[in-house]
Structure formats: structure tokens, C-alpha cells
C-alpha positions as CSV (number, residue, x, y, z in Angstrom):
1,M,56.9,80.1,74.2
2,T,57.6,78.6,70.9
3,F,60.3,80.0,68.6
4,E,59.4,80.9,65.2
5,T,63.2,81.8,64.4
6,L,65.0,79.6,65.9
7,L,64.5,75.8,66.4
8,V,66.2,74.4,69.8
9,D,66.7,71.1,70.6
10,Q,68.2,69.6,74.1
11,R,69.8,65.7,74.5
12,D,72.1,65.1,77.0
13,G,73.1,68.4,78.4
14,I,73.4,69.5,74.9
15,V,71.5,72.0,73.6
16,T,71.2,72.7,69.9
17,V,70.1,76.3,68.8
18,T,69.6,76.9,64.7
19,L,69.9,80.1,63.9
20,N,65.9,79.3,61.4
21,R,65.4,82.0,58.9
22,P,67.0,80.0,55.9
23,H,65.1,81.5,53.2
24,R,67.1,84.4,54.3
25,L,70.3,82.6,55.0
26,N,69.5,83.3,59.0
27,A,69.7,87.0,58.3
28,V,69.5,88.4,61.6
29,I,65.9,90.3,62.7
30,P,64.5,92.5,66.5
31,Q,62.4,89.6,66.5
32,M,65.4,86.5,66.1
33,M,67.7,88.1,69.1
34,H,64.7,88.2,70.8
35,E,64.1,84.7,71.2
36,L,67.8,84.4,71.3
37,L,67.6,86.6,74.8
38,T,65.0,84.0,76.0
39,A,66.9,81.2,74.9
40,L,69.8,81.8,77.0
41,D,68.1,82.7,79.5
42,R,66.3,78.9,79.5
43,V,69.8,77.5,79.3
44,E,70.4,79.5,82.1
45,A,68.0,78.4,84.5
46,D,68.0,74.7,83.9
47,P,71.0,72.7,84.9
48,S,70.7,70.1,82.5
49,A,72.0,72.4,80.2
50,R,75.8,72.1,80.2
51,V,76.8,73.2,76.5
52,V,74.7,74.8,74.4
53,I,75.8,74.8,70.4
54,L,74.8,77.5,68.2
55,T,74.4,76.4,64.2
56,G,72.1,78.2,61.1
57,A,69.6,76.4,59.3
58,G,69.7,75.0,55.3
59,S,73.3,76.6,53.1
60,A,74.0,79.7,55.3
61,F,75.2,79.9,59.2
62,C,74.6,83.3,59.6
63,A,74.3,86.5,56.3
64,G,74.0,89.1,59.1
65,A,71.3,91.5,59.9
66,D,69.0,92.4,57.6
67,L,69.2,94.0,55.0
68,Q,65.7,94.5,54.0
69,E,64.6,95.6,57.4
70,S,67.1,97.9,58.0
71,L,65.9,99.8,54.3
72,R,62.5,100.1,56.2
73,W,63.8,102.1,58.9
74,I,66.0,104.2,55.8
75,Q,63.4,105.0,53.8
76,R,61.5,106.3,57.5
77,G,63.9,109.1,57.5
78,P,66.9,110.5,59.4
79,E,64.9,110.7,62.8
80,A,63.5,106.7,62.8
81,L,67.2,105.8,62.4
82,S,68.8,108.0,64.7
83,N,66.1,107.5,67.2
84,E,64.3,104.0,66.8
85,Y,67.0,102.1,64.7
86,N,70.1,102.8,66.6
87,P,68.6,102.9,70.1
88,G,66.8,100.5,69.5
89,W,67.5,97.6,67.0
90,V,71.6,97.6,68.2
91,R,71.9,97.7,71.4
92,L,69.2,94.6,70.8
93,V,72.2,92.9,69.1
94,H,74.6,93.9,71.7
95,L,72.4,92.4,73.6
96,G,72.0,89.1,72.1
97,F,75.9,89.0,71.0
98,G,76.9,89.8,74.5
99,R,74.2,86.6,75.9
100,L,76.7,84.8,74.5
101,R,79.8,86.1,75.8
102,A,78.6,85.8,79.3
103,L,76.2,82.7,79.6
104,P,77.8,80.2,82.4
105,R,78.3,77.8,80.2
106,P,80.6,76.3,77.1
107,V,78.6,77.6,73.6
108,I,80.1,76.5,70.4
109,A,79.1,77.9,66.9
110,A,79.4,75.1,64.5
111,V,79.7,77.0,61.0
112,N,77.6,75.3,58.3
113,G,77.9,78.2,55.7
114,V,78.9,82.1,54.7
115,A,79.0,84.2,58.2
116,T,79.1,88.0,57.1
117,A,79.1,90.9,58.8
118,G,77.5,90.1,62.2
119,G,77.1,86.6,61.0
120,C,80.4,86.7,61.7
121,D,80.7,87.8,64.6
122,I,78.0,85.8,66.2
123,A,80.3,83.6,65.2
124,L,82.5,85.3,67.3
125,S,80.9,85.7,70.2
126,C,80.9,82.0,71.1
127,D,83.9,80.3,73.0
128,M,84.8,77.9,70.3
129,R,83.9,77.8,66.0
130,I,84.3,74.6,64.0
131,A,83.5,75.1,60.5
132,S,82.7,73.8,57.5
133,E,85.0,73.2,55.0
134,R,82.0,74.9,52.7
135,A,82.2,78.3,55.8
136,S,83.8,82.0,55.1
137,F,83.7,84.6,57.4
138,A,83.3,88.3,56.3
139,E,83.0,91.5,58.2
140,G,80.9,93.3,55.5
141,Y,79.6,96.3,57.0
142,V,82.3,98.4,55.5
143,K,80.5,98.2,52.3
144,V,77.3,99.6,53.6
145,G,78.8,102.3,54.7
146,V,79.9,101.3,58.3
147,I,81.7,99.4,60.7
148,P,80.7,96.3,62.6
149,A,78.7,96.6,65.8
150,G,78.3,93.2,67.2
151,G,81.7,93.0,68.2
152,G,84.5,92.9,65.8
153,T,86.4,95.1,66.5
154,F,86.9,94.0,70.1
155,F,87.0,90.2,69.6
156,L,88.6,89.9,65.4
157,P,92.1,91.2,67.0
158,R,92.3,89.4,70.0
159,L,91.9,86.4,67.7
160,V,93.7,86.8,64.7
161,G,95.7,90.1,65.4
162,T,95.9,92.9,64.6
163,G,97.1,93.4,61.1
164,W,93.8,90.7,59.9
165,A,92.2,92.4,61.8
166,C,92.4,95.4,59.6
167,E,92.4,93.8,57.0
168,M,89.0,92.1,57.5
169,I,87.3,95.1,59.0
170,M,88.6,97.2,55.8
171,T,87.9,95.3,53.2
172,G,84.7,94.1,53.8
173,D,86.0,90.7,52.3
174,P,86.0,86.6,52.4
175,V,88.0,84.4,55.0
176,P,87.7,80.8,53.5
177,A,87.7,78.1,56.1
178,E,90.8,76.9,55.8
179,Q,92.3,80.2,56.1
180,A,90.2,81.1,58.8
181,L,92.0,78.3,61.3
182,R,94.7,79.2,59.7
183,I,94.7,82.7,61.5
184,G,93.4,81.7,64.2
185,L,89.8,82.3,63.5
186,V,88.5,79.5,64.5
187,N,89.4,75.5,65.9
188,H,88.2,73.2,63.5
189,V,87.5,72.6,59.6
190,V,85.3,69.1,59.4
191,P,83.9,67.4,55.7
192,H,80.5,69.9,55.7
193,D,78.7,66.0,56.4
194,E,81.2,65.7,60.2
195,L,80.2,69.5,61.1
196,L,77.4,68.6,64.1
197,P,79.2,65.3,64.6
198,A,82.2,66.9,65.0
199,A,80.5,69.3,67.3
200,V,78.1,67.7,69.0
201,A,82.1,65.3,70.1
202,L,83.7,68.9,71.7
203,A,80.5,68.9,73.6
204,R,79.9,66.1,74.5
205,R,83.8,66.5,75.7
206,L,82.5,69.3,77.3
207,V,79.5,67.8,79.3
208,A,82.4,65.7,80.5
209,R,83.5,68.5,82.8
210,P,82.6,70.2,85.6
211,A,80.1,73.1,84.9
212,R,81.4,74.8,87.5
213,A,84.5,74.8,86.8
214,L,83.8,75.7,83.3
215,A,81.8,78.5,83.6
216,A,84.9,80.0,87.2
217,A,86.9,78.9,83.2
218,K,85.3,81.3,81.2
219,A,85.2,83.9,83.1
220,A,88.6,84.4,83.8
221,I,89.9,83.6,80.7
222,Y,87.1,86.6,79.0
223,E,88.5,89.1,82.3
224,G,92.2,88.2,81.7
225,Q,92.1,90.0,78.4
226,T,90.6,93.5,79.4
227,L,92.1,93.5,82.9
228,D,96.2,94.1,84.0
229,Y,98.3,91.0,85.3
230,G,97.1,92.3,89.2
231,A,93.8,92.4,89.3
232,A,93.7,89.4,86.6
233,M,94.8,87.4,88.8
234,A,93.2,88.5,92.0
235,S,89.8,88.0,90.6
236,V,91.1,84.3,88.7
237,Y,92.1,82.9,92.9
238,R,89.2,83.8,94.3
239,A,87.0,82.1,92.0
240,Y,89.9,79.0,92.8
241,A,89.1,79.7,96.3
242,F,85.4,78.7,95.8
243,L,86.4,76.4,93.8
244,M,88.1,74.1,96.2
245,E,85.4,74.7,98.6
246,S,82.8,73.4,96.0
247,D,81.9,69.4,96.1
248,D,83.3,69.3,93.0
249,F,87.4,69.3,93.8
250,I,86.5,66.8,96.6
251,E,84.9,64.6,94.3
252,G,86.9,65.3,91.3
253,T,89.9,64.7,94.0
254,T,88.4,61.1,95.6
255,A,88.0,60.3,91.4
256,F,91.2,60.5,90.2
257,V,92.5,58.4,93.3
258,Q,89.7,56.2,93.2
259,K,90.3,55.4,89.1
260,R,86.7,55.9,88.8
261,P,84.7,58.9,86.1
262,P,83.8,61.9,89.0
263,R,80.0,62.1,89.6
264,W,79.7,66.4,88.7
265,A,77.5,68.5,90.5
266,A,75.2,70.0,88.9
267,P,75.2,73.9,87.7
268,D,74.0,76.4,89.4
269,R,73.7,80.4,89.5
270,S,76.1,80.6,91.6
271,T,79.3,80.3,88.8
272,S,77.5,83.7,86.1
């Protein structure tokens, strides 16, 4: 399948997915979500694909939903909005953004410019965020009369606390990169020209780690945000027991004692 709204490049275990509608600031349309789901399915099925970097083409990361597309639905009347747009398009957004969170591979957002509304939410759906000094983040949904549909109300309070989440969601105003760093929204801010090299450097550090342990760690981190302590730790113990019986634990321990680089197994679907 040839993608029309994405660019996908894979090398050395790192899959770079670029949102590619720069003429519309990479605004999201249904086709983009379908293609993103397909690309992520391919990543999970490919043992050589170890880490994903998500970024945007041109000057923007993602400007959210393409409101020209939304206007076409509005012009068709309330029945189209109720019966088609909401159950179809909004559900597709949930599937696409949720797939990033559920993917048993680390996902790094390399935010190269504005990340607005759905663009902010798709960045929040990634596991780590590196921002260009030119980046900004805005939960701008309220400015068109709605609330975050892509996970912002769930992710933001967990990342930046209730107060900042309320301010971002209720005002819809942008937060520049340096402020996003101060409040914990991003991991790093770098000069614009160093964004992708910085994301690749982080991805290479992750490629050097055991894929099964990374997948288990990702699952445990997110489960732990929704379970009580006992249930969360029971899940951790099950994952730990599985990993202790894996070749990776034997290899990692042996390599550490022998003072040599470990040779990790390829990822597999059992980690998902």
C-alpha cells in the first residue's frame, strides 16, 4: 500500500512516520487515520521495527482535524453529524490515537511546530515528546465549541496536573515549547534543526534495549495509571515472571557479567 497522507521511512530499527499534508498544516482527515492504523499494524508485525518516531512535514506538527472537512458535514445537516460524523470520524480518531498508546513499541513524538487540538492529542498519545523550540501546544477545541476528542482530558491531567490541564483545555490558548517543558508536557526542547537528530538519538538508545521488556514496561506504566496499587502490582509481577523466563533475561544477565553488549531477541506479538 502506498500512503498518500503519510511518509514512512525505516532504518536501523527506527520507523519514522511523517504526517504529510503540509499544505493544510498536516490537519487530520479520515484517510490519514486509516493510513496511520495500517502503518502501525505493519510496525507491530515487523520484528525489525523497534521504535516509532512521529513527526510532521513542513512547518507544523499537526493542526488537528481539518475543519474544512468538518464544515462539509455541518452543511449536510444535524442528521449527518449525529449519524455519520460522530460515530464514524470521532471513533476513527479514538482508534488511531489509541493505537499509538497500545502499540507494544516505544513511540516518540518529534514536535516540529504547532500541535493544536487533535494535533496536541496525538502528541500526548505518544510515549515521549521532544519539541522544537518553534513548537507550541494548544487544546484549541473549546474555540470551536467542543472539548478534546482525542484523549486530552485523560492525558493532560496525568502529565501536567489538574490546574494546567484546566487552563489549557478551558482557554484553548497555546503553550510554547519552553513552557511545555517546565510543566512536564514534553521531555526535551531542542533547537529546530536538531529536532530529528535528537529524536533519532533517543530512539537509538531504545533500540539498544530489549524489545520485550520495553513493551512490558509501556503496558505496566499505563495500566498503573488506571488500577489501584494491588491490581497494578499483580500485573507487574505477571510481566516480571514472564520476562524472567525469557531468553532476554538470561542473555542480559550473562552479558552483564561477561562485560559485553547483549544480543536481544526480536520483538514478537506476545508482548502486546
